[in-house]
N, C-alpha and C positions, 0 to 999 in steps of 0.2 A: 322965368319961368321953369317949376319942376316939372323933368321928364316922370315918367311912370315908374322905371326903374329904378331913379334916385326914390321916389315915394314907397317902393316897395321895401329899400333897402332900410329906410325909418320906420318901416311899422314895426310895433313891436308887443303885436301879437302873438302868441306861442304858432298859432295856425295863419299865415297871413290870406289863406284862400277860406278862411271859415265864412265869407259871405257868397262864396259861389257856389258850394256843395247843393246837392239836390235835398229836397224837405225830407227826403224818407231817408238821408244817410243819418237823419236823429234819430231815430230808431235804432239803429244799429250799435250793437254793445259788444264787450269783449266778454267774450266765452269764462263764465268761472272758473271753470276744469282747466280752460289754457291762461289762463291767468296764474294759477296755482302752478304751473309748470317749473318756473324758475326754485321755488320751494320744494317743490317733488320730486326732482330729479338731482337734487343734491346725495350723495353717495349715505351720507350718515341719516337721512332722513327714509324711514318707512312710509314710503308712498302708498295710502288706500283710498288714493284719489282718482286718479284717471281710468278709463276702461281699453287700457290698451292691452290685444290679445297677447299669447304667451305663444310664440310659434318657435320656440328652439326645440319643439319635440316633428318638426317639419324635418323631410329625409335630404337636407338641404345639398348632401354632394349628389346625390342622384338628381337633384332638380337642376344643380348647375351642369352638370356633364348633358342631361336632356334640352335645355334652354340654350346652351352651347348649339347641341345639333341644330336646333331650330333655326338659327341664323344661317346656319351653314346652308341648312336645306330652304328656307322660305324666308330667308333675311330680306330680300326684295320684296315682297307682298308685306310680311311684319312690319316691316319698318315704313310704312307710304301710310298717306290719307287713305280713310276708311267710309264707310257706310254712315250718314247722319245716325239712321236707327240702330248701327249697330250690327257687326258682321253675322249673317242667317246661321254658322256653323256655332259659332258661340250663343245664338238666341236658342237653339237647338237643344243644346247641351243644359242650359238653364231650364228649360222643360225637362229633361231627367232629372236634375235637384229638386224642380219643386214639386214633382210627384212622390216624392218623400214625404210630403206635409197633403197629400191627398188630392193637390191642385192638376186638374186636366188643362192643359193650356195650350195655346197655336203657337209657333214661333214668331208669325206675324204680328202677334199684340203685345211684344216686347220693343221694348227701347232699353238700349245699353246706356249706363253712365257712370259718370265716374265716382264712382261709391255710393251708395243708398243718399248720402245726404245731397249728391246732386239730382237726383232723383226727387227729393222733400223740395229743391229750389225749383225745378221745373214744374212740379203739380201746384205748387202755392204761384208763382208765374203766370200761368197759363188761366187761374181761377179766380184769384184773389184781386181786387179792388183795393182802394186804401176805406179803410172802417167796416169792410166784410169782415166777418165772425168766421172766426173756427172753433172748433169744439175740441178742447183735448182732459186725457185725464190729470186729476190732481191727486198728486203732483206727474209731470211730463217732463220728456228728454228736453234738453237744455238746449242742445243744436235747432232744433226741430221750432222751438220758440224764437231763436235768434234768426232764422228764417223767416219766419211768419211775421215777427216785426220788422223784418227790414224792407219786406212788402207791406209794412203799415196797416197788417190785420188787427182785430179783438180779439185776444185770445179770452175764451170762455170755460173756464174747468167746471167740469162735472165729479160728482163724486166718485170714489173709490170704495170698495170694501176689501175684505180678504180674499176676496173673488173675482177683483177686480173693476173695471165700470160698470156701476148701478143702473139698469135699465128703467127705471121711472125715474130719478136723477136726470138722465138724458131725455127722457122726454118731458118733463117739466122745463128743462132748460129750453129745450127749441118751441115750445109754446113759449113762452115768458118773452126769449127774443123776437121770435117773429111779432107777437102782441105788440112788442115796446118797437115795431117798424126795422128791427134789423134782419140783413142778410147774414142767413146762416148757410155756408157754403161747402163746410164738411167735417167730419168728424174724424179727428187724427188719434190712433190707437194704436198699441204696442199691446196686444194680448197674450205674448207669448214673453213673459218673463220681463216686465216692463220696467224700463229705465225711468225712473230710480228705484223702484221699491223691492224689484227682486216676483212681484206677483203675478201670476198666470190665470188667464181665465179659461174656468173648466167650460168645455164644449157645450153644456148645457146653456152658459151665461153668455156665450158668443151666438148661439142661435135666437137669445132672449134680445141680443144690441141687435142685431141683424132685423128682427123682426120688428123693433122701433123705428129702426133708420129705414124700413122699405113703409111702413104707415106713415111715418113724416116725410117723405122723400127727400132724406139726406146720403149727400153721397157719404161712404166709408173709406178711411185712405188707412190701409193695415201696414203697419211697418213690422218687417220681422226680421231683422239682424242676427236673429238668437233663435229661432227655433229648432234649426236641428242640434241644438247644444243643450238638449236636456238630459237632467244629472240623474233623474226616477224617471224608470218607463219608457218607454216609446214616445215620437212628438205627437202632438195634437195634431188634429185636422185644423188647417189655416181656414181662416174667414171665408179667404178667397174661397175655396173649394167648396162653398155653402150657398156662395153668391157669385155670380160672373160679372155683376157689375161693380163689386168693390174693387179697387185701385190696389193692388198689392206691391209693397217696396221690398227687394231684397239685397244682399250684398254679400261677398266673397270674403269681406275684410275680415270676420269674424271665424270662419270655417274654413279657409285658408291663409290669406296674409294681406293685409291693410294696402301697403304697398303697392298692388297694383292698382289700387283705386277704380273698380270694377261692381258695380251694381246694376239694376233694374228698376225698371217700372214694369207692369202689368197689366194692361188696362183695356177697356171695353174700347175696340175699333177706333171711333171717333174721336175720342180721347187719346188715341194712340200718334194718331195724325198731328193733331197741334203739339205732342210734347216731342215729335219727330222735329218738326217745324221751329219750336223751341231748342234743342238740343243743337239743331246745325246753328242756328244764329248765337249760340253760347260758346262753341267748340270745335263746330265742322263736323268735328266725327270725335268719339270717343277713343280713347288710348287703346292701337291697333295692336301694337305688340303686346299689350298686356292681354289681349281677349286671346289671341293666338297661345300665349305663354300658361295662360288658367285655362283655357278647352284643352291642348297638351297634356295637363296635369290629368284634367278630368278623363282621360282617354287612357293615358299611360298609369297612371298610380290607382291605388287603392285607395279612393280618395273616401268611399266611405267608413274602412277602416282608421283613417286619419283622425276621422270624426268621433270616429270609438275612442281613440287614443286620448284626441283633446276630452272628451267627456271622463275617462279617467282622471287627467290631470286637474280637471277645473273641479270634481267630484273633491279629490282631497285638499284644493285649496279653501272650497265650500266648507268644508267637514272643517278644517282647521279655524275659520274664521267664526264659524258658529260656536266652537268650544273655547276659542280665544274668548268670546264676548260673555261665553256666562262663565269663563273662570272669571274675568276680570272688570265688567261692570261694575258699576255700584248699584246698588237698589233703587227700584224707580224708573230703569233702563229698559226699553221693550227693542224689537230689533223684528224683522220677517223673516221666515224661514224657506228663500228662494229653491225652488227644484230643475232650475236652471239659470240661464246667462252668468251675468258677472257680477251681480250686486246684491246687499243689504241694504235695507232701509233702517235707519236708527231712529228711535225718538226717547230723547234726554230727559230725566228729570226736571218737574215744575220748576220753572222759574230760569233755569240754562239754557243762553242761546246760542246755538252752534255758530254763527257768525261772532260773535266775540270773544265765543272759546278758542278760537283758532292759532292766534298768537301764543298762545298757552300749550296749545297742542304742537305746535311748530318750534318752539322752544324745548319741549319732550322730544321732539325729532319723530313727530309722527303727521303725515298730511291725509285730508280729508277733503269732502265738498260738502258746504252747508247747505241746508235744506231748502232757501229761500230762492236757489239758482233754480229749482227746479217749479216756482209757480211763477207765474204773470200778476199775480194780486198782493204779493209780502208775504205770504203765509210761509210755513215750513220753518221757522225761526227755532222749534224745537227740535229739527231734524238734522242727520246729516246722512250722505250716501257712502258708503264702504264698497270699496273693489276690492274683489279678492281673485282676477285674474292674472294678476302677471307676479307678484311678490311669491318668495316659495312658501311654503305652510309652516316654515321656521320663523320667518321674515314675518308672517302674518301674525303667528302669536305674539311675537315682539310687539308687534303695531299695536295690535289690542291692549298688549299690556299696558303701551305709552300711552296710549289713548286713555283707558282707564284711570290710570293715576292722574292726567289732566284733569276729567271731570271729578274726580275725588276732588283734588284741589279746589277746584271751581267750587264745588259743594261745599268743602271747609270755610272757604270766603263768605260765601253767602250765612254763614250758619253763623262765622264769627264777626259780620257786621251787620247781619238782618236785615242782608236785603231782599227786596222783593224783586221781580220779575222788570217793573219798569222801573225799579232803582237801577240796576244793574246798568245800564249808562253811566251812570254819575260813580262808580266806582274806584277803587285806586289805581293809581296806573300804575300799570304790571313790564312797565320798561315797552320799547317800540314794537309796532306792528310788523309780521316781516314784509322784506319787500316782494310784491306778487303783480309787479310790472310784466 
């Protein structure tokens, strides 16, 4: 008789546990951004792919001394378990931060999370059953869609224009989905410097979107990691400031440092109760030392001045990218002009597929994220997301030069072989694709 151990040793499948996973794992996919890391992190490659903030402007020496003092004076508390909702002193500081965007909040309605990515996970966990619909901008943040897919939600994209989400398109989508018997659970939106397009919803557009949501009784989830990083003028009032039923997601990853993994959810009281229970089930408590560290930073340092410094740094990088695109992109290429955040959204000339172009771009030693990563329905093949937050202006200019050459060479091949968009899949072999594992 063959033992189960012997049988497992004879199993030739790559994953012998394939029959034991939960059904929902079938919806889990590798992030397109993470998949590029093995290529984008090579020193010879100019990475315009990831949205990694540049934290070199932080006063690291002074922060080190301050955190050393923190451990010596409050180490016993800072390195212990904490509240599942998050520490009160941290929540009170977050109230001050959100006031910069006209949000008047109560610390009791805040739940601290392990970055805003976990905030997305908790919100999705408490609202979504398999098959429920989540409305998202077209295109939308790849990390959010990964979370929504993991909980087996149906993602339905809503049209955007140059001012963000289109209110009439939102109304039509909700009416049509409900007529088809679908449960529309919430609208997920990034009104400030949308990831990936960089588009910002003006104040009046925000009011119009909220009016449609109230009319149709649709919950709004506002994700706002970039709101304070405006590069033109002052921050726009958050949607939450206009409607206290909006669930607001915030983070210190872009305005301070992502390594501390501190984000938050501001939610109506009843929702906050369920979020806290879900948080306790997931991690017991969010990182306590990180909360002590960030609240100490907010107390002792000029965090508003630091954000202003970040704005200047990112403005120079944004301007370098726009100048590089203007100088190096071939005719037929267009792009957005963001007034904040980290990203520019590029539309390629007719017939050029950004996914198919990627091996050629990597051969030119430049990386980006193909546009299809930001859609749940296969759209975005002519688009790419370029990030200007991390490379220096000089590297950004060089990256756009390399990218422009890759696009021009691809166009030349189309001209030479007379290829249409559908024929691109049968084009001559350009060599092995990069390892994106």
